[in-house]
C-alpha positions in Angstrom: 134.8 -73.1 93.8 133.9 -76.4 91.8 130.7 -78.3 91.5 131.6 -82.2 91.3 129.2 -84.7 90.0 126.4 -82.6 88.6 126.7 -83.9 85.0 128.4 -87.2 85.6 131.7 -88.4 86.9 135.0 -88.4 84.7 138.2 -90.1 85.4 139.6 -86.9 86.7 136.8 -86.5 89.2 137.1 -90.1 90.3 140.9 -89.4 91.1 140.2 -86.3 92.9 137.4 -87.9 94.9 139.9 -90.6 96.1 142.5 -88.0 96.9 140.0 -86.0 98.9 138.8 -89.2 100.7 135.3 -88.9 99.2 133.3 -91.3 97.3 130.4 -91.2 94.5 127.7 -91.2 97.0 128.7 -87.8 98.3 128.0 -86.3 94.9 127.0 -83.8 93.8 128.6 -81.3 95.9 130.0 -77.9 95.8 133.8 -77.7 96.8 135.2 -74.6 98.1 139.1 -73.9 98.5 140.7 -70.9 100.0 143.4 -71.1 97.2 145.8 -73.3 95.4 147.7 -74.3 98.6 144.7 -75.0 100.5 144.9 -78.0 102.7 141.3 -77.9 103.7 138.5 -78.7 101.3 135.2 -77.2 102.3 132.0 -79.0 100.9 128.4 -78.4 100.6 126.0 -81.3 99.6 123.9 -80.5 96.6 120.7 -82.1 95.6 120.5 -83.6 92.1 118.5 -85.8 89.8 118.9 -89.5 89.6 121.7 -89.4 87.3 123.7 -86.8 89.1 126.8 -89.0 89.7 125.3 -91.1 92.4 125.4 -94.7 92.2 122.2 -96.5 91.9 120.3 -96.9 95.1 122.3 -94.1 96.8 120.6 -91.5 99.0 120.9 -88.0 97.8 123.5 -86.1 99.8 121.2 -83.0 100.5 117.7 -84.1 101.3 114.7 -82.1 102.5 112.5 -79.1 101.4 115.1 -76.3 101.8 118.2 -78.2 100.6 118.1 -76.7 97.2 118.3 -73.2 98.5 121.4 -73.8 100.8 123.8 -73.4 97.9 122.3 -70.0 97.1 123.2 -68.6 100.5 126.7 -69.9 100.2 127.1 -68.5 96.7 125.7 -65.3 98.0 128.4 -65.2 100.7 131.1 -65.7 98.2 129.7 -63.1 95.7 129.4 -60.5 98.6 133.0 -61.1 99.6 134.2 -60.7 96.0 132.0 -57.5 95.4 133.2 -56.1 98.8 136.8 -56.4 97.7 137.7 -58.9 100.5 140.7 -60.9 99.9 139.8 -63.7 102.1 136.8 -65.4 103.2 136.2 -67.6 106.1 134.6 -70.6 104.3 133.9 -72.5 107.6 131.6 -69.7 108.4 129.1 -70.3 105.5 125.9 -72.1 106.2 126.0 -76.0 106.1 129.6 -76.1 104.7 131.8 -78.8 106.2 135.7 -78.7 106.2 137.8 -81.7 105.4 141.6 -81.6 106.0 143.3 -82.9 103.0 145.8 -85.7 104.3 147.8 -86.1 101.1 149.0 -82.6 100.8 147.8 -79.0 99.4 145.3 -79.0 96.6 147.7 -78.1 94.0 149.7 -81.2 94.5 146.7 -83.4 94.5 145.5 -82.0 91.3 149.0 -82.5 89.7 149.1 -86.2 90.9 145.6 -86.9 89.4 146.6 -85.1 86.0 149.6 -87.0 85.8 147.4 -90.2 86.0 144.9 -89.3 83.4 147.3 -87.8 81.0 
């Protein structure tokens, strides 16, 4: 579980967004992976302030009165799974979470590619 774009966007985040097929207007977002070899990225848009990584004029990814609370339900689902000793969690079953197939390989390979570029 990683939050992207909550406090700005680094070169590493830019590289990961490109590998995931996402762009800055999608930020901030909560990214969930089932493990290092995951080939599906699950995302939940997060609401954020005007400097939360979006380009000027971009529409917030999560709008509406309850959007700030959806992430709490998702986090609660993850916490319940961990507290219950579950070894896996169906990320697609979490509320308002969308799955995105990573077309460039598993997560660990994409992160390795980005790290090679920024180092």
